C-alpha positions in Angstrom: 6.9 18.6 -11.1 3.4 17.8 -12.4 2.6 14.3 -13.7 -0.2 12.8 -15.7 -0.9 10.1 -13.1 -3.3 7.6 -14.7 -5.5 10.4 -16.0 -5.2 12.5 -12.8 -2.8 15.3 -12.0 -0.2 14.6 -9.4 2.1 17.4 -8.2 5.3 16.5 -6.4 8.1 18.6 -4.8 11.6 17.5 -4.3 13.0 18.6 -0.9 16.5 18.8 0.6 15.0 17.4 3.8 15.3 13.7 3.1 14.2 11.2 5.7 17.1 9.0 6.8 15.0 5.8 6.3 12.0 5.1 4.2 9.1 3.5 6.1 5.6 2.8 4.9 3.9 3.6 8.2 2.7 6.0 9.5 2.6 7.8 6.2 2.7 6.9 2.5 0.9 7.7 -0.7 -1.2 5.0 -2.2 -2.8 4.1 -5.5 -5.3 1.2 -6.0 -5.7 -0.3 -9.4 -9.1 -1.5 -10.4 -7.7 -4.1 -12.9 -5.1 -6.8 -12.2 -3.6 -6.3 -15.6 -2.8 -2.7 -14.7 -1.1 -3.8 -11.5 0.9 -6.4 -13.5 1.9 -3.8 -16.0 3.3 -1.7 -13.2 5.3 -4.6 -11.9 6.9 -5.1 -15.3 7.8 -1.4 -15.4 9.3 -1.6 -11.9 11.4 -4.6 -13.0 12.4 -3.1 -16.3 13.5 0.3 -14.9 15.0 -1.3 -11.7 13.0 1.1 -9.5 13.7 1.2 -5.7 11.4 -1.3 -4.0 10.8 -1.0 -0.2 8.7 -4.2 0.0 6.9 -6.7 -2.2 5.4 -7.5 -4.5 3.3 -9.5 -2.1 -0.2 -10.8 -1.4 -1.9 -9.7 1.8 -4.9 -11.5 3.4 -4.6 -14.4 1.0 -7.8 -16.5 0.8 -9.8 -13.8 2.6 -12.3 -11.3 1.2 -9.7 -8.5 1.6 -7.1 -10.3 -0.5 -4.9 -7.9 -2.5 -1.6 -7.6 -4.2 0.8 -4.8 -3.2 4.2 -3.3 -3.7 5.9 -0.4 -1.9 8.3 1.8 -3.8 10.5 4.7 -2.6 11.3 7.9 -4.4 14.6 9.9 -4.1 13.3 11.8 -1.0 12.5 8.5 0.8 8.8 9.0 0.3 6.9 5.7 0.2 4.5 4.9 -2.6 2.1 2.0 -2.2 0.4 0.4 -5.2 -2.2 -2.3 -4.8 -5.0 -4.2 -6.5 -7.9 -6.0 -4.7 -9.1 -9.4 -6.0 -12.6 -8.1 -5.3 -12.8 -4.5 -6.8 -15.6 -3.6 -4.4 -13.0 -3.4 -1.6 -11.1 -0.5 -3.3 -12.9 2.1 -1.2 
C-alpha cells in the first residue's frame, strides 16, 4: 500500500509473519515533526481513532537541550512507529 505521508511517499507491506510482541528497540520507523502543532494534531488523531499506542505520549530529556515529545504506535503487524517533536528544531537531524 502506498501512502501520501506528509508530502512524501511511504510504501508498506502487510506480512503474515507478525512478531509476537511489539518493541521499539532495536528497530522502529520514526518521523520527527518540525512544528509542535503538527505533533499535537497527530495526538488528537490517535485519540479520536483510538489507535494502538505502545508508549506515550511522553516528554524525554525534560529541561535539557534534547527535550522532545514522543509517542510510539504499533501497526497490525506489530511494527513500531515513533513520532516526535523537538523543542529546539535544530536537533531534528
